[in-house]
N, C-alpha and C positions, 0 to 999 in steps of 0.2 A: 109651067112651074107649079108644083104642088105646095099647098100650105100644110105644114107638118108640125105637130106638137110632140115634143119629147119631154116627158115628165122625168124628173131626176136627171135633167140634162147637164148639170154641172158636176155630176159624179164621174167615177172612173169610166164605166161603159157609156153612159149618156153623153159625155163630152166627146168621146171618140166617135160616137154615132153622129152627133150634130156636125162635127167637122166633115165627115164623109158625105152627109146629105147635102151640105152647102156646096161641096166640091161637085156634086152631081147636078147642081143647078136649082135646088129647091129652096123655098123660104121656110126657115126653121124658127119656131118659137120654143124656147127652153124654159120650162117651168121647174123651179127649184127654190126651196126655202133655205138652202145652205145648211141643213142639219148635218149632213156629212159631205155634201157637194162643196166644191171650192171655186171661188171666182177665178183663181189663177188657171184653172183647167179650161176656162172659156175666154180668157183675156184677149187672145188674138181674134176670136170670133166676134167679140163686142164691137170691133171696128168694121165688121162686114155689113153691108147694107141689106143683106138677105138673112139677118139674124136679129132676133129680139129676145132679151132676157126678161122673164117675168118672175120677180122675187116674191113668190106666194106659196102657201101651204096647199098641197093637193086636196086636203080634206075640206077646205073652205073656198076653193077656186070657183068663181062664177062661170058656170058653163054656158051662159047666154051671151057672154062678152065677145067671143071670137068664133069663127067658123074654120073647120079643118077638114082636109081630105084624108089624112092618116094620123093616127095617134100611136106612139110607142110609149107604153107605160112601164117605165123603169124606176119609178119613185119607190124607194124603200132602202133603209140602211141594210147593207148586205154582209158586213163582217160581224162575227160574234160579239166583239166588244161594243160595236156601235149599236147593233140591234138589241143587245141585252141591257144597254144603259137605260133605256126607257121602253120596257117591253110593251106597255099599253100603247104608246105612240106607234111602235112598230106594227102592232096588230091593227090599229086604226088606219095607218097608211095603207096597209095591204087590203083591208076590207072596205072602209069608207072611201078611201082614195080610188080603189079599183071600181067600186060601184059608180062613183061620180064620173070616171072616165068612160065607163060603159054607157051611162046616160048621155054623155056628150057625143060619143060615137053614134048612138042610136038617133039622136037629134039631127046629126049632120049626114047620116048614112055613110059615115066614114069607116074605113078599116081600122081596127084596133089590134095591136100586137102586144100581148101581155108577156112581160119578162118574168117567167117562172124560174124554177131552180131545181137542181139535182137534190136539194134538201127535201123535196117532195118524197124521195125514197127513204129518208131517214137513215138508219143503220141497216143497209139492205141485206136481205136474206137470199137474194138471187144475184147472179154475177155473170156477165155485165148486166147493167140495168136497162131493160127495155121499157118502152112507154106503157106497155100493158101491166107492168108491175105496180101494185097499189101502195107499196111502201111499208115500212116498219118504223113508225114515228111515235115517240112518247108525247101524248097530247097535253101533259101537265109539266113537262120538264123545262129547263131554263132556255132551251133552244126553240120551244114550241111557238113562241110569239112570231118567229120567222117561218118555221116549218109549216105550222098549221095556218098561219096567216096567208101564206102562199097557196096552200091547198084550198082554202075557202075562196081565194081570189080566182083560182081555176074553176071552181064550182060556179061562181058568179058568171064567169065568161060563158060557160056552156048553157047555163039557165037563161041568160040574155039571148043567146043564139036561138034556143028552142022557143022561148016565149015572145021575143021581140024581133027575131030575124036579124039581130046585130051581127055585123061582119067581123067575127072574132078569129084571132089566131093566137096560139099559145106555144111558146118555146120553153124548154127546160135547160137552163144554162149550167154547164159544169165548170170546174175551176178555170178561171181565165186570168191572164196577167199581162202587163205591158205598161205603156205610157199612161200617165195620169193616175196611177195607183197612189194611194196615200201611204206614206212611209210608216205611219203609226196605226194602220187599220187592222193589224193583227192577222193578216193573211200570210200563209206560209212562205210564198216566194218573196214578198216584200220584207217580211221578218228576216229571212235568211240572208238576203242580199244586203240589207242595211247593217245587220250584225256583222257580216263578213267584211264589208267595206270599212267598218269602224273597228275591226279586229276584236270585237266582243265575242263572248261565248255564244255559240249558236244553240238555241234551245229547241230540242225536239220533244214534243209531248207524246208520251208512250215509249215503246221500245224501238221505234224507228222502222218497224216492219209494216206499219199501216201505209196504204197506198193512195195516191191521187193521180189523176191524169190532167195535164195542163195544156190549155189552148191559148195561143197568142191572140191578143185582142184584135189584130187586123183580120185574122181568119174568122173570128167570131162575128165581127161586124159584117163581113161578106155573107155569112149564113143568115144573120138577122135581116138584112136587106132582101136577100133571096126569098126569105119566108114572107115578108110583107108584099113582095111583088108576085107571089104565087097566086094561083086561082083561088077564088073565095071558097071553093070546096076543100082546099087544103087548110084545115083548121088546127091540126095538131091534136094533142101536144106532140112536139117533135124535140128530141134531144139534140142539143148543139154542144159539142165538146171534142176534145182530142182523145181517142181511145188508147193512145200509147201511155202506159202506166209506169210509175216510178214509186219506190218506197221513199219515205221521208229521209232515211239515212242516205240513200243514193243521191237524192236532190241536194242535201246539205253538202255532201262531198264534192259534187259537181261544181257548186257555187264557190266553195272554198278554193278549189283548184283554179277556177276561172279568174278570181280576183287576187290570187296569190296571197290569201289571207292567213294571218297567224291565229285565227279563231280556233278554239277547241269546241268540239261537239259535246253538249251535255244533255242528259235525259231528265225529263220531269213527268209528273203524273199526267195521264191523259184526261182532258176535261170530260165532264159527265155528258153522256149521250153522243160523244164525238164518233162519227162513223170510222170504221177501220178499213173499209174498202170503198172505192168510188171509181167506176169506169163506165162510160156511156156506150150503149149500143147505138150506132148512128146509121143503121140500115135505112130508116125512114128518111133521114136527111139526104142520104145518097140517092134514094129512089125518087122522092118528091121534089127535092130542091137541087139535085145534081151538085151537092155540096159535100166536101170533106176538107179537113185542114191540110195545108201545104207547108206551113212553117214549122221546122223542127224545134224541139226544146233547146238545142244548142244555139240555133239562130235567134230564137226569141229571147233567151237569157242574155245573149250578147247585147241586144237592143235595150233590154230592161235594165241591165247593169249600167249602161251608159246613161240612161235616163236618171237613175238614182244617184249616180256620181254628180250629175248636174244639180239635182235637188239638194244633196248634202253640201255641195260647194256654196249654194246660196244661203 
C-alpha cells in the first residue's frame, strides 16, 4: 500500500482520482481548502478507512507533518470564472503551492506528478498542439494568472529535477468532463448540459466555429495513473486529452438533441484571449504510456447528462 497525497483532491479531477486510487488499494490523503473543491465530491470517501481529508491551503501546508510515496499536484482553480475571481490567489497556488509540493517530494524522495494544462499553449499558432510547441500566451491578460502560473509551475518542476534530482512528471490536460463537475464552473460542457436540462438559452461565446476536444474523466484518470506508474525517465510534459474535435455549435446541437431540450442557441461575444482551436497531439502518450482515450463523446455525454440530472434534482 502506497501513501499518496492528492492536492486539490476535493475538486473535479482530484476527487475522481482519489476514488480510483482507493479502489486500487492505496492510502490517500486529500489536501484541499475547498476554494473550488466540494465536500460532496468526497462524501463517500470520508467513510473509507484508507482516506484522510486535510482541510488546508497548499500554500501554508506543513511539509514536515506527513510522509508520502507519491504526490499528485492538482491544486488550482481551473475554470475561468474561478481562477479569475482572485487572480493573485491563483498565481500563488500555482507558484508557491507547486514549490512547496516539490520540496515535499524532494524531502521524501517521492514521485510528484504536476497537473499542467493545455492553456500552456495559449491561443495556439500550430495545430494540433505538440509538447514541443512553446505556446502563444498573453502574459498580462485576464487569463494569465492561470496560463502563466501553470507555465512557471512547469519551470519549477524541471529546475527541481535538474538541481535536486526530484522525481518529477508533468502532464498537460486538455478539456475533460464527467462526474463531479460543478454546474456553475463556467466550462462549456457543464454550461450546455445544465442550460439544456433547464430549457434555458444555450450561450455560445463567439460564432460557434471555435473547436475543443473533450476527454471523459475515466479515460483521463487512466492516463494520469499510467504516467505516475511510468519509469522515472518519463518526465513529460505529455499531453493527455481526446484528439477528436468538435465545434461549439456541434456540441450544443448534440446536447440539445440528447436531452430533447427546448433551448435555443444564442451567440455572445468571445471572451478576451479565449483560444479558437484546441486539439492535442497524443503521440507521446501512446508511445510512452500506451494510452489513448476509449470513451466516445456520445458515451461520455450520456453519463454526464445523467450525473447533472441528479445534481439538479437535489
